[in-house]
N, C-alpha and C positions, 0 to 999 in steps of 0.2 A: 326253496326260497329262503333266505337269511334272515334271521330274527334278532334283535338286540336282547342281550343277556339281562340288562338292566331293567327294560320296559316292556319288552316283548313286540315293539314295532318293527316294521320293515327296515332291512339296510340296503343301501346301493352303494356301488362303487363311486367314489368321489375322486375327479380326475386331479383336483389342485393337491389334495393330500397324498393320494396313492393309496387310500384306506378305505375299508368299510365305514359307511357313514349312517349313523340311526337318522331318520326323518324326523322322530319326535324329540327324544332328548340329545339329538347331538354327540352321543358318544361315538369314538371311532376305534376300530378293530384292524389289525394287520391281516391281510389277505392270507388265507390259510389257517387262521386261529380258530375259525367257527365254521362248524359245517353245515352244508345245506340241510335244512330240515325234511326236504322232500326227497334227498339223495338216496340211492341204494348203494348200499355197502358192496364193495369188491366187484365193481362192474365197469365196463368200456363205454357205458351209456350215461347221459344225463336225462332226466326227466323235463320235458318242455312243453309250454303250450303254444300251440300252432294257430294262427290266425289266417283264415282263407278268404281273399277278395273276391266276391261273386262278379265283379266287373273285368279283371283280367287275367283271374285264375292265381294271382299270386300269394304267397305266402309270408307271413312274418312269425318269428318265433321268440319267446321269451321264457325264462325260468321262473320269472315273477308273476305274483297274482295281478296282471295290468289288463286294463282293457284298451285295444287299439281303436281309434277313432278315424283312422283314415290309412289308405293303403300307400306306403312309401314309395311304391315302384311306378304306379297309374296315376297317384294324386288324387284318388276318388275317395271322398268321405261318404263313407257308407259303414253300417253295421256288418262286422266281419264276423263270419261263422268260426268257431274254436274247436279244439279238440286237444287232447292228450297224447304225447307220442315220445319215443326214446329217441335221441340224436348220439351218434358216436362222438366221444370225445377227441379232440385235436390232440396232439403231440405239444405244440407251442401256441403262444398268444404275445402278442404285444399289446399293452395296455394304452389308453387314450392318454394323450398328454395335451391336446389341443382342446378347450373348452367349447360349448355352444357360442358363447359369447366372443371367443376368438372367430369363429366361422362366420357369424354374423358381421363383424367388421371387416373381415376380409373380402366377404361376399359383396356388402354394401359398397365397399370402397371401389370394387371393380364395376358394378352395376352403375354408379354415379358417374364414372368416366365415359359411360356409354350413352350418350343424348337421345339416341334413339330407342333405348330399351322402355318395353311397356312398363307403364308406372306401377302395374300389380306387382312387379319384381322388386320393388323398393318399398313396399307397405311392410309396416312391423310386423302386421299378424302373419304374412307370409314367411318372412325371416325367421318366426318362432317355430316354424315346421322343420328346422334342421334336425335330424335324427342321427344318432351314432350307431352306425351297423358295423359288426364284425363280419368282415368278408372272408371266407375261405380261400386259403393259397395251398398249393402243392410246393414243397420245397425239396430242392434237388441238391445232391452232392454228387461232383463229378470228379474222378481220379485220372490221371494220365501218368502212366509210368512206361516209356517205350524206347527202345533203341530205334530212331529213325535215320532215313536216308533222303536227303533234300538234293535238288537240282538248281544250281545258282548261276547267273550268267552276269559277266564283266565286259564291258565295250570299252575299247581304247584307239586311238588313232596313231598310226606309224606311217608317216609320210603321206602319200596319197591313198593311203588304204585304212579302211576302218575294221577292226578285227574284234571279233566277238568271241570271247572265251567261255565255255561251259565247265562246269565244276560239280563233281559228285561230293556232298557233304553229309558226314555221318556225325551224328551226337546223341546224347541220352537226354530225352526230354521228360521232365518230371514236374507234375503241378496238380495242386488240390483246390478245388472251387466248392465252397459252401454256401448255402442261402440262395442259391439260383432259385427264383420265384416266380410262379404264374398262377393267376385266379383260377380257382377250382369253382367258380359259380357260372353256370350258363346265364344268369339274370345281369350279372355285372359284365358290362360291355368291356371288352379287351382292350379298346381304345382309351377308355376313362381308365382303365387299370394302368395303362403305360404311362400316361399323362401325370398320375400322381406319384408314381414309383420314384425312388425305392424305399425299402424298409430294411434299414441296417440290421444285421445279425447279431450286434452286440445288445440290442434291444429286447432280443427273445427272452420269454420267461416260460418256465414250464406250466401248462395248462391248470387252472384252478377256476372253478364256476364263479367265484367271488369278483373276478374280473368283468363278467359279462351281467353282475346283477344290476338291474337298472337299464340295462341296453337289449337290444334284439341280436341275434346272431345268424347269418346266414350257414348252410352246411352245403358241404361238397356234393356235386352232382355230375361232376366232370371228371372222367377217369383218368387216373395219374398217368397212364401210358401215352395219353395224347401230346404231352410236352416233354416227355424223355428225349427226343431227337433235338427238340429247340435248346433243351439244357446242355446236350452234348455239344450242339454246334456252337452255342455261345462258349463253353470252355475252350474248345479249338480255335475259334476266331481271337480269343484274347492270349491263347498260347501262342498262337503265329505271330501276332503283334510283337509279343516279347523275343520270340526266336528271331524275327526279321532283324530285330534292333541288334542282336547279338552278331549277324553274319554282316559285318562291316568290309569285309574284303571284296564283296560283289555288289553289283549294282541292283540286283533283284533275285528273289527267290521263285521259280516258277511254281504255278498251282497245278497239280495234276488234274486230269480230266474228272476224276470222282471226288477230287476235294481233297483237304487235308485230313479228313476223318478216317480213312482206313490207314492212312499213314501214323497217325497218332494214337489210334484205337481207344477212344476214350470209355470209361467204365461208370456206369450210374449206379450210385447206392440206391437203397429201397427209399421212395421219397417220404417225407413226413408232411402230415396235415398241419397247418396252423392258421390261427384267426389274427387278421389284421385289421387296425381301426381305421374306419371310413366314416367321415360325416357326410350325410346324404340328404339332399333337397330336390324335390321335384315340382315342376309348375306344368300344369296340364291346361291346354287350350285347342279347341277344334280338332279331337281326335288325334293330337300328338303331345307329347311330354318332353320337357326340357329338363336336364339335370344340372346341380351344382354340387360336386363333391371335393372334399378335402382329405388329405392325408392327415389323419389325427394323431399322427406323431410328430410330422415335421411342419404341417401348415401348407403344403403344396396344395394348389387348388387347379380344377379343370372344371369350367363352365359351358355349358350351352346358353347362349344369350340369343334370343330371336330379337328383332326390332318391329317395331310400330309402323306399318305403311302409311297411317295418317301422319304420323311426325315427320317421317322421311320425306314425304311429298310436300309437306308443309315448308319445312327446312329448306328444299329444293328450290320451291316457289320463291321464297325470301332472297334466296341467293343468286336465283336468276333474274330478279328485277335489276339490283345495282350491276350486274354483270352485263345486261344488255345494254345499259346506258352506257356504261364504261367502254364497251367494245364499238358502239356507236361514234363515240367521241374519237377515239383512237384508231379504229381500223374499218376500212371500207372494203367490202367484199363484192365482187360482180356476181350476178345470179348464178353463172356457172360455177364460180368457186364456192358459194355457199352452199349449193348441192352437192359438192364433191367432199366437203368438211360433213354434211350431214351424212352421207352415204359411208365414210370413215366411221363415224361414229355408230351408225347401224350395224355395219359389218363387225365392229369391235362386240357391240352387244348380241349379235347372234352367235358368234363364236364361243361368248360366254355362258349364251342359254345352252348350247349343246354340251359344252364341257360339264356344267351344271348338272345336266340331265343324265350324264355318264356317272358322275359321283353319286347321284340321288339312286341310281339303279344300284352301285356298289352298297350303300349304305341301307337300302331296302332288304336287299338279299343276304345281308350279313356276310358278304364275303371275307371280310378280314376279322371276323370273330369267331374263331376256332372253337372256342368252348360252347357256344350257342348252336353252331351247325353241327358238333358233335353229338349232341343232346337232342336235337328237334330237326335237324336237317335245314335247309335252304328254305327261307320263305318263299310263297308264289310271286310271280311279279306283281309289282304295284304301277297304278297309273294316276296321273294327277292332270286336273284340269289344266287349261292355259296352251295347250300345243298350237291352237290357231291364233290367238293374241300374242304369244311369245315367238312363233317361229313363221309361220304360214304368211300372216299380215305384213310383217316386217319384210321378208323375203319377196313380196310382190310388189311391194312399195319399192324395195332396192332395185328391182328388174326394171320396173318404169322409170326409175331416176337414171338408171344406167343406158336404157334406150335413148332417153333424151339426150343425155351427154354424148351419144355415140353420133345420133342424127343430127345434132346441133341445129335445131330449128330457130330461126330468125326472131320470133317474137319471144320476149322475156316471159310470158304469160305461162309458157309451158315449164319454164323451170320454176317459177314461182308454185305452181300447181303441183308439180311433182315433189317440191320441198315441202309443202303443207302435208301431203299424203304421206311423207317419210317422217316427217316431225311427229303426226298422229300416230303412226303405226309403233314409232321408237317409245312414244309415251306409253302405249299398252306394253309393249315389251319391257320397259322399266319396271311396271307394276309386277309382272310376271317373274322379273329377276329377283325382286325383292322377297315375292313368295318363295322361290326355289332358295334364296338365302334362308328363309326361316326353315324351310323342309329341312336343309342341311344343318341348321342349328336346333333342330330337335329330333324327336325319334317316335316311330310308331309305337302305339300304345303297347306295352307288353303284353304277351300271352302266355306266360310261364306256368308251369306246373309246380316248380317247388322255389320259390324267391322267400327269402326271409329279411327282416328289418329290425327297431329298437324302440322302447318307451324314452319319454323325454328326460334327458339328463342335464 
């Protein structure tokens, strides 16, 4: 913990000034000019206070004498258990440049544009729960220095013949890539990480605990080797983009079966651990949690925004009434044509339902979150209600409608009855589609063993 030399009160990192600010006498100090009173000399660890959430198992860490009032990751307001521990110092850090007020303004602008968003997301008390969290990243440097041989193709026409020439091209390829970064926390979703990237290397600072005073910081629990291949592939792909632009004499450069990796032989240096700033907001509802995250340096934002079922259905009803009268004035449908139109709408809804179920499975099993899977493995399969009203009932209604259209009964009553069944089934399916959207727009409650977070700044 940092204390003021003038009055002895606590200090925290002030984003606007970029200095340590006294909470009492408003004195300011350059980061690095004051030592942490609790720090141990000549060690690669820092002392931190860890708060453990009894509901989701998440942990939030601070170097200050602070009390955590809610869990940043599951949104639960609970008394969190605490303990002291040592955390390894990272090599680099990027300090916050965006303030909490900046985040509130950005988020409120986004939510206001979504008329179906739950009213809780616009409440001032909710927006005040933004927390600045330093998320750990592995930073890789990749070096390429290789005599490489490529195969190029060039096609031209001569009379009635199309001639394809193949060339062997030899060149020396050299490239250096620095600052290729991947999040090193299993608790921070890889998708969110990618959506708020990048973090420019010219903003890196040598780590000093002063920067995290007043904030929480996560620690790395993902092995650095997990992303070594990804960093190398990134370097190879960008190198080949440049190489192809130099070979203007050929139409294309052939890709070897094993890719360009073995051709260029990239080498990865020892990765460095860094802390990057993220403003973090969580919204918990019915066993799910939605996140709003903002890049603490650039202000780039990614949000999970569920919608209110009641608001959506009310809006649909208000829109359907004038649309119904408008169509009745300008459009006349025969019973069979009306049934065909309803079948098309139902069919589109069924396809959407099945696609959503597939996407939900990918989300729930964390298929795309390499960091989480590397630490905890894939979660077990999850099931959600609504299979009957979302798929079976509409499918039965669609089969009945198709049967009516195939057998073409003389009486219109059959068409009207089938249309009514299909409309009711499609209405139930619409509710399930909204619920599916909300599942995809939120996430399961975390069950992490090592999460970290921040005090209000």
